[in-house]
NUSEMI-72169 format. One record per residue: x, y, z negated of N, C-alpha, C, O in turn; residue in one letter. Coordinates in steps of 0.001 Angstrom, whole numbers, padded with zeros to 6 digits, always signed. Layout:
<rs>
XYZXYZXYZXYZA ...
</rs>
This chain:
<rs>
+095680+093053-085559+095975+093526-086938+096107+092333-087814+095335+091379-087706M +097081+092373-088685+097396+091347-089662+096418+091351-090788+096222+092383-091430V +095808+090255-091046+094902+090155-092191+095638+089576-093386+096245+088506-093358S +095529+090391-094458+096171+090039-095747+095214+089924-096946+094424+090815-097258I +095346+088788-097573+094583+088491-098830+095349+088975-100033+096513+088618-100209A +094732+089766-100850+095398+090258-102110+094878+089527-103269+093703+089691-103597L +095640+088740-103912+095224+087844-105009+096059+088065-106281+097179+087573-106415F +095478+088802-107178+096162+088984-108477+095389+088165-109500+094166+088036-109441G +096162+087610-110452+095579+086722-111452+096440+086810-112733+097642+087065-112663T +095817+086598-113878+096580+086560-115106+097415+085320-115183+098468+085336-115820S +096985+084216-114545+097804+083019-114450+098453+082649-115817+099674+082553-115937A +097604+082451-116813+098151+082202-118190+097569+080838-118683+096657+080883-119508D +098015+079652-118252+098947+079463-117107+098142+079275-115754+096916+079169-115755P +098888+079242-114632+098188+078929-113349+097877+077412-113348+098661+076554-113753P +096595+077173-112828+096079+075778-112855+095735+075203-111509+095967+075830-110476H +095190+074031-111517+094865+073356-110246+093960+074260-109368+094075+074291-108143Q +093051+074997-110063+092138+075938-109289+092877+076950-108540+092528+077239-107395G +093935+077544-109142+094767+078569-108484+095350+077876-107263+095264+078395-106150H +095901+076788-107453+096580+076047-106361+095565+075796-105140+095925+075940-103972L +094324+075425-105492+093369+075195-104473+092920+076454-103803+092634+076464-102606A +092856+077494-104546+092390+078840-104000+093490+079278-103044+093192+079641-101906I +094717+079257-103454+095882+079734-102572+096010+078903-101336+096310+079445-100273L +095796+077584-101420+095850+076637-100299+094825+077071-099306+095120+077185-098116S +093611+077320-099769+092453+077635-098883+092688+079054-098240+092432+079243-097051W +093179+080039-099050+093357+081358-098479+094443+081352-097383+094398+082159-096454L +095377+080470-097498+096443+080349-096518+095966+079853-095197+096656+080016-094191A +094744+079220-095159+094109+078829-093933+093233+079779-093279+092832+079604-092128T +092878+080948-094111+091939+081967-093677+092566+083252-093259+091980+084015-092492E +093829+083526-093783+094477+084780-093634+095824+084637-093104+096444+083591-093295F +096365+085685-092401+097685+085670-091812+098717+085646-093007+099773+085025-092890D +098403+086308-094119+099412+086421-095164+098548+086484-096516+097518+087151-096613H +099060+085760-097477+098491+085784-098828+099429+086421-099772+100532+085901-099944V +099088+087522-100413+100011+088219-101364+099530+087951-102811+098361+088138-103150V +100458+087520-103612+100051+087116-104897+100908+087785-105997+102104+088006-105807V +100286+088099-107138+101013+088647-108244+100308+088198-109538+099130+087841-109569W +101153+088248-110633+100525+087976-112054+100326+089362-112633+101143+090262-112436A +099237+089516-113342+098876+090837-113951+098392+090569-115461+097906+089494-115811A +098564+091575-116242+098100+091518-117568+096622+091981-117529+096347+093027-116941N +095710+091282-118103+094335+091702-118251+094155+092421-119495+094422+091842-120548N +093700+093708-119501+093608+094403-120794+092573+093933-121710+092540+094359-122864P +091678+093037-121251+090695+092477-122101+091059+091069-122661+090260+090418-123334F +092270+090653-122356+092732+089331-122874+094042+089523-123608+094800+090466-123381K +094262+088585-124490+095487+088507-125232+096359+087352-124594+096055+086165-124720R +097426+087779-123923+098238+086859-123195+099192+086150-124029+099690+086729-124994H +099502+084915-123740+100380+084012-124605+101859+083984-124061+102819+083726-124787Q +101955+084268-122746+103313+084096-122141+103651+085445-121447+102770+086256-121162T +104938+085643-121195+105437+086819-120599+105022+086790-119097+104733+085743-118517S +105015+088032-118508+104768+088135-117050+105818+087330-116293+105480+086694-115295L +107080+087333-116727+108152+086668-116057+107862+085195-115938+108016+084601-114871A +107414+084571-117113+107055+083118-117051+105934+082912-116135+105938+081936-115385D +104972+083757-116138+103750+083544-115340+104098+083710-113808+103509+083028-112970R +105050+084614-113464+105445+084732-112110+106209+083455-111724+106050+082960-110608F +107002+082940-112598+107818+081718-112287+106853+080553-112064+107048+079772-111132T +105805+080415-112906+104893+079288-112706+104052+079487-111442+103690+078481-110832M +103697+080754-110982+103049+080878-109752+103897+080553-108566+103406+080022-107570L +105173+080866-108656+106139+080520-107582+106209+079034-107477+106320+078496-106375Q +106147+078337-108613+106285+076883-108526+105148+076243-107811+105342+075279-107070L +103900+076777-108023+102708+076185-107373+102738+076704-105841+102402+075930-104944I +103107+077905-105584+103273+078318-104193+104203+077394-103431+103947+077042-102280I +105311+076998-104103+106243+076127-103339+105700+074759-103131+106304+073987-102387D +104530+074376-103774+103935+073071-103537+103084+073091-102264+102814+072026-101709Q +102678+074189-101811+101728+074388-100731+102400+074224-099362+103310+074995-099056I +102021+073313-098571+102523+073054-097253+102005+074029-096206+101071+073711-095470E +102609+075220-096134+102263+076225-095113+103480+076795-094526+104568+076624-095075V +103350+077488-093399+104552+078137-092787+105210+079029-093753+104534+079658-094568P +106516+079121-093708+107333+079953-094683+106803+081387-094565+106545+081911-093481A +106662+081969-095724+106221+083342-095791+104722+083581-095669+104249+084716-095722G +103969+082455-095501+102473+082622-095437+101908+083106-096818+101047+083983-096883R +102426+082500-097890+102056+082939-099228+103356+083500-099922+104403+082856-099973I +103198+084702-100427+104401+085317-101055+104022+086001-102366+102906+086506-102496S +104893+086024-103295+104782+086608-104582+105412+087982-104549+106558+088137-104127L +104640+089014-105007+105008+090380-105046+104832+090969-106395+103791+091584-106628Y +105742+090843-107306+105621+091337-108718+105284+092819-108770+104561+093273-109656P +105827+093578-107794+105728+095038-107953+104295+095549-107514+103997+096734-107659D +103465+094682-107004+102150+095205-106641+101173+095259-107898+100187+095997-107881L +101468+094484-108942+100553+094463-110092+100484+095768-110774+101490+096438-111004G +099181+096153-111124+098883+097301-111858+097537+097169-112509+096679+096456-111988H +097314+097825-113626+096001+097757-114275+094852+098413-113438+093683+098058-113593S +095204+099329-112594+094256+099914-111689+094392+099363-110296+095428+099477-109641R +093286+098753-109864+093340+098109-108554+093583+099051-107365+094155+098670-106344T +093130+100281-107541+093385+101276-106499+094870+101528-106274+095335+101812-105170I +095576+101408-107375+097123+101685-107389+097719+100424-106582+098582+100571-105717V +097208+099230-106922+097733+098043-106149+097503+098235-104670+098380+097987-103843T +096295+098688-104355+095974+098801-102852+096880+099898-102190+097314+099754-101047L +097144+101002-102961+098031+102090-102410+099438+101548-102205+100107+101892-101230E +099908+100653-103174+101158+100124-103007+101247+099105-101805+102215+099058-101045R +100195+098341-101718+100139+097435-100588+100065+098181-099224+100629+097724-098229A +099374+099308-099203+099319+100083-097941+100640+100662-097583+100958+100871-096412R +101411+100921-098601+102802+101474-098296+103669+100370-097725+104550+100676-096921Q +103481+099096-098087+104257+097972-097509+103793+097545-096146+104577+097218-095255K +102408+097563-096014+101774+097012-094746+100778+098103-094209+099566+097909-094297W +101280+099233-093661+100378+100347-093335+099244+099968-092326+098181+100590-092335P +099475+098972-091482+098477+098625-090441+097651+097428-090779+096857+097017-089934E +097760+096834-091924+097034+095677-092315+095570+095807-092636+095083+096842-093091A +094884+094704-092378+093501+094650-092852+093433+093813-094182+093702+092612-094209D +093044+094560-095305+093164+093980-096629+091867+093469-097093+090810+094074-096915F +091980+092272-097729+090855+091650-098421+091286+091390-099880+092298+090738-100139T +090501+091911-100800+090755+091760-102230+090039+090564-102732+088812+090489-102655L +090797+089593-103263+090132+088262-103732+089938+088410-105270+090866+088670-106037V +088574+088210-105669+088301+088271-107123+087428+087138-107461+086795+086553-106582I +087366+086788-108768+086483+085771-109253+085093+086290-109363+084867+087499-109409G +084106+085332-109408+082755+085704-109504+082392+086436-110840+081410+087176-110903A +083193+086211-111872+082950+086829-113103+083201+088323-113080+082788+089023-114005D +083864+088836-112054+084189+090257-111980+083138+091143-111117+083220+092371-111087L +082196+090450-110454+081378+091080-109494+080545+092159-110187+080441+093278-109684V +079949+091829-111345+079086+092799-112026+079914+094115-112472+079383+095221-112567S +081181+093881-112716+082042+094973-113222+082538+095904-112077+082906+097041-112372Q +082566+095493-110829+083082+096167-109747+082641+097627-109618+083488+098499-109428L +081319+097920-109716+080828+099304-109519+081478+100274-110608+081535+101489-110415P +081942+099693-111707+082558+100566-112796+084021+100659-112714+084617+101345-113544R +084651+100035-111796+086172+100094-111651+086537+101500-111309+085770+102248-110703W +087758+101848-111722+088272+103156-111519+088385+103394-110016+089072+102649-109317Y +087705+104441-109515+087817+104866-108119+087286+103745-107222+087885+103447-106188R +086126+103099-107622+085566+101986-106973+085272+102265-105509+085553+101431-104648A +084700+103448-105219+084358+103828-103887+085569+103788-102917+085459+103403-101753Q +086689+104195-103452+087941+104139-102626+088428+102811-102436+088992+102507-101384E +088246+101930-103437+088588+100477-103233+087797+099864-102144+088348+099191-101273I +086436+100090-102166+085560+099560-101203+085898+100092-099798+085696+099357-098831F +086401+101323-099633+086757+101876-098355+088040+101238-097874+088224+101116-096663A +088931+100827-098742+090284+100332-098342+090410+098859-098193+091381+098409-097585Q +089462+098033-098722+089637+096548-098681+088238+095897-098687+087323+096365-099365A +088099+094794-097907+087033+093919-098059+087166+093250-099412+088241+093185-100009H +086023+092754-099869+086010+092012-101141+085521+090505-100885+084435+090242-100368I +086392+089613-101281+086078+088151-101189+085929+087586-102594+086843+087619-103417L +084716+087062-102827+084394+086400-104094+084503+085008-104166+083876+084292-103385V +085333+084500-105139+085530+083112-105336+084575+082596-106411+084611+083102-107533V +083719+081605-106115+082843+081192-107192+083647+080608-108447+084717+080012-108327P +083034+080841-109610+083619+080319-110877+082559+079588-111585+081429+080067-111674R +082872+078445-112095+081893+077719-112966+081392+078582-114157+082175+079263-114819P +080151+078533-114386+079580+079226-115505+079203+080665-115211+078647+081336-116080G +079502+081188-113950+079132+082576-113559+078269+082456-112327+078699+082075-111238Y +076962+082824-112585+076034+082817-111447+076043+084212-110785+075933+085240-111453R +076171+084202-109506+076257+085448-108736+074820+085947-108584+073927+085245-108110L +074644+087241-109028+073356+087867-108965+073139+088550-107551+073994+089319-107110S +072097+088286-106917+071887+088937-105676+071647+090436-105838+071924+091207-104919Q +071167+090831-106922+071048+092208-107274+072416+092935-107346+072582+094058-106869D +073358+092244-107955+074745+092814-108025+075323+092948-106696+075970+093948-106381D +075101+091925-105866+075744+091927-104348+074996+093071-103558+075628+093800-102794L +073651+093211-103754+072975+094302-103100+073437+095682-103512+073573+096602-102705I +073675+095781-104823+074176+097083-105254+075554+097469-104717+075810+098619-104361E +076390+096508-104674+077717+096671-104163+077659+097082-102641+078333+098025-102227L +076853+096363-101844+076773+096693-100474+076136+098095-100309+076546+098826-099407R +075238+098463-101071+074674+099766-101004+075746+100891-101299+075646+102017-100811Q +076724+100526-102090+077792+101392-102403+078891+101419-101428+079880+102129-101611Q +078739+100626-100343+079716+100601-099255+080732+099435-099321+081676+099379-098534G +080520+098530-100255+081401+097409-100267+081120+096375-099173+079975+095996-098924A +082135+095961-098572+082076+094809-097600+082341+093556-098348+083510+093235-098558H +081397+092846-098754+081605+091736-099638+081105+090398-099019+080073+090303-098356I +081941+089389-099307+081618+088002-098732+081932+086965-099815+082660+087270-100760S +081408+085774-099698+081707+084654-100576+082626+083732-099953+082559+083475-098751L +083567+083176-100803+084481+082243-100289+083837+080950-100018+082994+080543-100818A +084154+080229-098931+083475+078994-098500+084433+077907-098711+084666+077100-097811T +084989+077846-099835+085910+076690-100172+085263+075362-100133+084130+075282-100608M +085817+074316-099638+085197+072976-099579+084906+072339-100924+083991+071528-101063P +085725+072734-101942+085541+072106-103212+085524+073197-104312+086219+074205-104182H +084735+073004-105391+084753+073959-106522+085418+073146-107638+085249+071937-107799R +086211+073960-108409+086976+073330-109505+086486+073957-110861+086591+075159-111105F +085965+073074-111681+085431+073445-112920+086584+073480-113914+086682+072585-114753D +087440+074454-113853+088499+074554-114843+089001+075948-114974+088702+076782-114120M +089752+076250-116004+090217+077560-116262+091518+077484-117169+091812+076459-117783S +092249+078609-117206+093454+078597-118049+093088+078422-119496+093838+077833-120273S +092003+078905-119833+091601+078784-121283+091381+077370-121662+091534+077059-122843S +091013+076416-120721+090833+075083-121062+092184+074436-121552+092217+073584-122440Q +093287+074913-120899+094541+074473-121367+095003+075003-122686+095485+074297-123573Y +094800+076451-122763+095222+077117-123980+094424+076626-125185+094987+076501-126272R +093142+076346-125026+092334+076081-126225+092418+074538-126530+092350+074149-127696Q +092561+073685-125512+092482+072185-125812+093610+071409-125283+093576+070178-125290A +094664+072111-124796+095809+071319-124307+095376+070359-123297+095864+069230-123278D +094415+070762-122382+093937+069804-121346+094869+069817-120132+094756+070637-119220D +095790+068863-120180+096861+068778-119197+096374+068524-117734+097071+068836-116769R +095205+067972-117621+094722+067582-116360+094465+068845-115483+094433+068717-114259D +094285+070027-116055+093956+071175-115300+095202+071775-114603+095092+072594-113691V +096363+071341-115062+097587+071951-114515+098256+071079-113467+098229+069851-113557L +098880+071747-112429+099776+071036-111610+100954+070413-112357+101468+071098-113242P +101421+069249-112119+102539+068665-112871+103801+069499-112914+104553+069424-113886P +104055+070300-111879+105217+071124-111849+105096+072281-112943+106069+072674-113586V +103841+072774-113086+103641+073780-114112+103672+073272-115516+104102+074001-116409V +103228+072024-115771+103295+071413-117011+104782+071116-117385+105177+071265-118541Q +105578+070701-116394+106985+070525-116640+107620+071750-117133+108345+071738-118127A +107351+072845-116432+107995+074127-116821+107620+074569-118226+108437+075105-118975Y +106276+074310-118581+105849+074696-119881+106541+073820-120952+106977+074338-121980I +106641+072516-120716+107360+071684-121640+108814+072129-121888+109315+072296-123000D +109454+072305-120635+110871+072655-120747+111158+073976-121535+112217+074144-122140Q +110143+074913-121492+110354+076226-122066+109562+076419-123354+109554+077510-123925N +108854+075296-123840+108138+075357-125083+107112+076442-125031+106980+077164-126019N +106382+076621-123979+105347+077551-123929+104005+076972-124498+103824+075755-124473L +103125+077768-124977+101780+077326-125500+102057+076201-126507+101609+075074-126297Y +102815+076497-127637+103212+075394-128556+101994+074731-129274+102057+073552-129619P +100926+075468-129490+099743+074750-129964+098484+075439-129422+098547+076612-129054C +097372+074759-129367+096099+075271-128729+095629+076548-129513+095827+076691-130719P +095009+077431-128742+094390+078697-129398+093471+078355-130527+093459+079039-131551E +092730+077350-130371+091795+076993-131440+092525+076594-132768+092063+076891-133870D +093642+075934-132602+094356+075506-133780+094978+076698-134514+095038+076705-135744S +095431+077687-133778+096036+078927-134383+094963+079678-135050+095191+080196-136143R +093738+079790-134452+092676+080482-135054+092303+079898-136425+092080+080594-137415E +092252+078494-136392+091860+077835-137658+092922+078044-138735+092619+078213-139916K +094199+078026-138276+095299+078247-139265+095320+079668-139848+095810+079909-140952L +094744+080631-139024+094913+081968-139553+093566+082366-140310+093409+083488-140791S +092691+081446-140370+091382+081805-141030+091543+081507-142541+091921+080403-142935T +091245+082520-143362+091459+082300-144832+090444+081323-145382+090464+081018-146575P 
</rs>
């Protein structure tokens, strides 16, 4: 059975951490499926089209067999269960693993049709700086039927997209992404600057 990692991210913009996660996933799964998605709890600065392009640019940097990591724009949906249903239509016999950040673990039990998500996919949690995984949360998820495990990446990256948006920290981005941003004049000024300018 083919093992497929499902990795959706807001990628606003994609950074070195995304690159590292995708590189690691490609060593653990037969296929890594990626898409950019809008997070209803965030205000996004760039279009989905730009974020898809930037994700493709970093995927192209990863030295893996052709097709190991692929971008699938049509999988993205605000409801994870819909994404899983779409994935099942494409790969009816696959073994799915849903990849999430540690910041989402406590929210999982409240996700729409969470029990069905747990029945259809394993959950792989990637550690994120600043988010401590609670054993109580993990126990609760397992009691609800979730098959959950923690990613054993060799390195942890203390970075986020907000570091770039708020402070223009170019070190967090792969050079190919920074070049695309410069070429298309994305993120023209840090979020903090705009907030100060809009404050009466």
